[in-house]
C-alpha positions as CSV (number, residue, x, y, z in Angstrom):
1,M,-166.7,-113.6,47.3
2,V,-165.9,-110.1,48.4
3,W,-166.1,-108.5,44.9
4,R,-169.5,-109.7,44.5
5,V,-170.8,-108.0,48.2
6,L,-168.9,-105.1,47.1
7,T,-170.6,-105.1,43.6
8,C,-174.1,-105.7,45.2
9,L,-173.4,-103.3,47.5
10,A,-172.9,-100.7,44.7
11,L,-176.1,-101.3,43.5
12,V,-178.1,-101.2,45.9
13,S,-176.6,-98.1,46.7
14,A,-177.3,-96.8,43.6
15,C,-181.2,-97.9,43.0
16,S,-181.4,-96.1,46.6
17,S,-179.5,-93.2,45.2
18,A,-181.8,-92.7,41.9
19,Q,-185.5,-93.3,44.1
20,D,-184.1,-90.1,46.4
21,Q,-183.3,-88.6,43.4
22,E,-187.1,-88.8,41.5
23,P,-189.0,-85.7,41.0
24,K,-191.4,-85.4,43.3
25,P,-195.1,-85.0,42.3
26,A,-195.8,-81.3,40.6
27,R,-198.2,-79.3,43.0
28,P,-200.9,-78.1,40.5
29,F,-200.8,-74.7,40.3
30,I,-202.6,-71.4,38.5
31,R,-200.4,-69.2,36.8
32,T,-202.7,-65.3,35.7
33,S,-201.6,-61.5,35.0
34,G,-202.4,-58.7,35.5
35,E,-202.3,-55.1,34.0
36,A,-203.0,-51.9,34.9
37,T,-202.6,-47.7,33.9
38,I,-202.9,-45.0,36.0
39,S,-203.1,-41.8,34.9
40,A,-202.3,-38.1,36.3
41,K,-201.6,-34.3,35.4
42,P,-198.3,-33.9,34.5
43,D,-196.1,-31.3,37.3
44,Q,-193.8,-30.0,35.3
45,A,-192.7,-29.1,31.6
46,T,-189.3,-29.7,30.4
47,V,-188.5,-27.5,27.3
48,N,-185.0,-27.8,25.2
49,I,-184.1,-24.2,23.4
50,G,-181.8,-23.8,21.1
51,V,-179.3,-21.3,19.4
52,V,-177.8,-21.8,16.0
53,T,-175.6,-18.6,15.0
54,Q,-172.7,-18.5,12.1
55,G,-169.8,-17.0,11.7
56,Q,-166.7,-16.7,9.4
57,T,-164.5,-17.9,11.6
58,A,-165.4,-20.6,14.5
59,Q,-164.6,-17.6,17.2
60,A,-167.1,-15.4,15.4
61,A,-170.0,-18.0,15.5
62,A,-169.1,-18.8,19.4
63,A,-169.2,-15.2,20.0
64,Q,-172.6,-14.3,18.3
65,N,-173.8,-17.4,19.8
66,A,-172.9,-16.8,23.3
67,K,-174.4,-12.9,23.3
68,Q,-177.7,-14.3,21.5
69,L,-178.2,-17.0,24.2
70,D,-177.2,-15.0,27.2
71,A,-180.0,-12.6,25.3
72,V,-182.5,-15.9,26.3
73,V,-180.8,-16.6,29.5
74,N,-181.6,-13.4,30.7
75,E,-184.8,-13.0,29.8
76,I,-186.3,-16.1,31.4
77,R,-184.2,-15.5,34.5
78,K,-186.6,-11.9,34.2
79,A,-189.4,-13.3,34.1
80,F,-189.8,-16.6,35.7
81,G,-186.9,-16.6,38.4
82,S,-185.9,-19.3,40.3
83,A,-189.0,-20.7,38.6
84,A,-187.8,-22.0,35.8
85,E,-184.4,-24.3,36.1
86,L,-181.6,-24.1,33.3
87,K,-179.2,-26.3,32.3
88,T,-177.4,-26.3,29.4
89,I,-177.3,-30.1,27.2
90,G,-175.5,-29.3,24.0
91,Y,-172.9,-27.2,22.4
92,S,-171.1,-27.4,19.4
93,V,-168.8,-25.8,17.1
94,N,-168.7,-27.2,13.2
95,P,-167.4,-26.3,10.6
96,N,-169.8,-25.8,7.7
97,Y,-168.4,-26.8,4.0
98,R,-168.8,-25.8,0.9
99,Y,-168.5,-28.5,-2.4
100,P,-167.5,-27.4,-5.6
101,K,-169.7,-28.2,-8.4
102,Q,-167.1,-29.8,-10.6
103,G,-166.1,-32.3,-7.8
104,G,-162.4,-31.6,-5.4
105,Q,-162.3,-31.1,-2.1
106,P,-164.4,-29.5,0.0
107,E,-163.6,-26.1,1.4
108,I,-164.7,-24.3,5.0
109,S,-167.3,-21.6,4.0
110,D,-168.1,-20.8,7.7
111,Y,-168.8,-22.0,11.2
112,I,-172.2,-23.2,13.0
113,A,-172.5,-22.7,16.9
114,T,-175.0,-24.4,19.0
115,D,-176.1,-24.2,21.6
116,V,-179.1,-26.4,23.9
117,L,-180.3,-24.8,26.8
118,Q,-182.9,-26.7,28.6
119,V,-185.6,-25.5,31.2
120,R,-187.7,-27.0,33.6
121,M,-190.8,-25.6,35.6
122,T,-193.2,-26.8,37.7
123,D,-195.8,-24.5,36.4
124,I,-196.5,-25.9,33.4
125,A,-199.3,-22.9,32.5
126,Q,-196.1,-20.8,31.6
127,A,-195.1,-23.5,29.1
128,G,-196.0,-21.3,26.1
129,K,-195.3,-18.2,27.2
130,L,-191.6,-19.5,27.8
131,V,-191.7,-20.9,24.4
132,D,-192.7,-17.3,23.1
133,L,-190.3,-15.2,25.0
134,A,-187.2,-17.2,23.9
135,A,-188.2,-17.0,20.5
136,Q,-188.7,-13.3,20.8
137,S,-185.2,-12.4,22.9
138,G,-183.0,-14.4,20.2
139,A,-183.4,-18.4,20.3
140,N,-184.4,-19.7,16.6
141,T,-184.9,-23.3,17.3
142,I,-187.4,-24.8,20.0
143,Q,-186.4,-28.5,19.8
144,S,-189.0,-29.7,22.3
145,L,-191.5,-30.0,24.9
146,Q,-192.1,-32.8,27.5
147,Y,-194.6,-32.8,30.3
148,S,-193.8,-35.4,33.3
149,L,-194.3,-35.8,37.2
150,K,-191.5,-35.4,40.1
151,E,-192.1,-38.4,41.3
152,E,-192.9,-41.0,39.0
153,S,-192.3,-43.8,41.2
154,A,-194.9,-43.1,43.0
155,L,-197.7,-43.4,40.3
156,H,-195.5,-46.3,39.3
157,G,-196.3,-48.2,42.8
158,Q,-199.5,-47.9,42.6
159,A,-200.1,-49.2,39.0
160,L,-198.0,-52.5,40.1
161,R,-200.7,-53.0,43.5
162,E,-203.4,-52.5,41.0
163,A,-202.1,-54.7,38.6
164,A,-201.2,-57.7,41.6
165,V,-205.1,-57.2,43.1
166,I,-206.1,-58.1,39.4
167,A,-203.7,-61.0,39.1
168,R,-204.9,-62.6,41.9
169,A,-208.7,-61.9,41.3
170,K,-208.1,-63.9,38.1
171,A,-206.6,-66.7,40.1
172,E,-209.2,-66.8,42.4
173,A,-212.2,-66.4,39.5
174,I,-210.4,-69.4,37.8
175,A,-210.2,-71.6,40.6
176,G,-213.6,-70.8,42.0
177,A,-214.7,-72.2,38.8
178,L,-213.1,-75.4,39.0
179,G,-213.8,-76.4,42.4
180,L,-210.8,-75.3,44.2
181,K,-209.2,-72.7,45.7
182,V,-206.1,-70.7,46.4
183,E,-203.7,-72.3,48.9
184,R,-200.8,-70.2,48.7
185,V,-198.8,-67.6,46.3
186,L,-195.3,-69.1,44.9
187,S,-194.1,-66.8,42.9
188,V,-194.9,-63.1,41.6
189,E,-192.9,-61.7,38.6
190,E,-193.4,-58.1,37.9
191,G,-193.6,-57.5,33.9
192,S,-192.3,-54.9,31.6
193,S,-193.5,-51.3,32.8
194,N,-193.6,-48.1,30.3
195,V,-194.6,-44.6,31.0
196,I,-195.9,-42.5,28.6
197,R,-195.2,-38.5,29.2
198,P,-196.6,-36.2,26.4
199,F,-194.2,-34.8,23.8
200,R,-194.5,-32.4,21.8
201,A,-191.5,-32.2,18.5
202,M,-191.4,-28.2,17.7
203,G,-189.7,-26.3,15.2
204,L,-188.9,-22.6,14.9
205,A,-191.1,-21.1,17.6
206,A,-194.5,-19.6,15.8
207,K,-196.2,-16.5,16.6
208,V,-192.7,-14.5,17.6
209,E,-194.5,-11.3,16.8
210,T,-197.9,-11.2,17.8
211,A,-199.2,-10.8,20.7
212,T,-201.6,-13.9,21.0
213,P,-199.0,-16.9,23.4
214,T,-198.8,-20.4,22.2
215,P,-201.4,-22.4,22.8
216,L,-200.3,-25.4,24.7
217,E,-201.7,-28.6,26.4
218,S,-200.3,-30.8,28.5
219,G,-202.6,-33.7,28.1
220,S,-202.0,-36.8,30.7
221,V,-198.5,-39.3,31.7
222,E,-199.4,-42.6,31.7
223,V,-197.7,-45.2,33.3
224,H,-198.6,-48.6,32.7
225,A,-197.6,-52.1,35.1
226,N,-197.4,-55.9,34.5
227,V,-197.5,-58.4,36.9
228,T,-197.2,-62.4,36.7
229,L,-198.5,-64.2,39.5
230,T,-198.6,-68.4,40.4
231,V,-200.6,-69.6,43.0
232,E,-200.8,-73.5,44.0
233,I,-204.4,-74.6,44.3
234,A,-206.3,-77.5,46.0
235,Q,-209.9,-79.0,46.8
């Protein structure tokens, strides 16, 4: 008898627990997304300038490279002073191999030294002058030029705000069309965001021996933002 009573109590407890665990009715909701793009004129330019030299020995190649790079740095500092921020971002000295036509082990013919100098400046109108000056003073590769913003976070925040407003307006429009209203925001998610900065890959600087400056256009920096919004709706 005791066993039967305990069994019944266990069954009642299990039924009660199952009822407690039943999912609550889902709240009606609308999920929308908003996208926004904000553009702004760049306020800084970054140019990567390279000096490549060859020598019969690693020491000779490195010495020639240092001499040539010093000339480039001195001319840039003389022309722009503290307005140009200089930083070395790459340096290497590597053997250059000669491969016998008949096969066999390759031999070292000479050495190649490479130094990459990054120059950042806020006067973006002077980027063309910088490129020409670097080439004229000893740089033999101008690798790239990129325009950007010093404070991209502010532009990103503006894009997010506009994307959120667009997502909310979509939710309000859908709810209104169905005779419903938005009760509250259930969740907000930031989607993928990206920044498009004007970039120009460059080879050997042109017009080194002419007085005509290299023409460069900065374009615009674009920040894209995406926001997904979930709102609860009711009659």
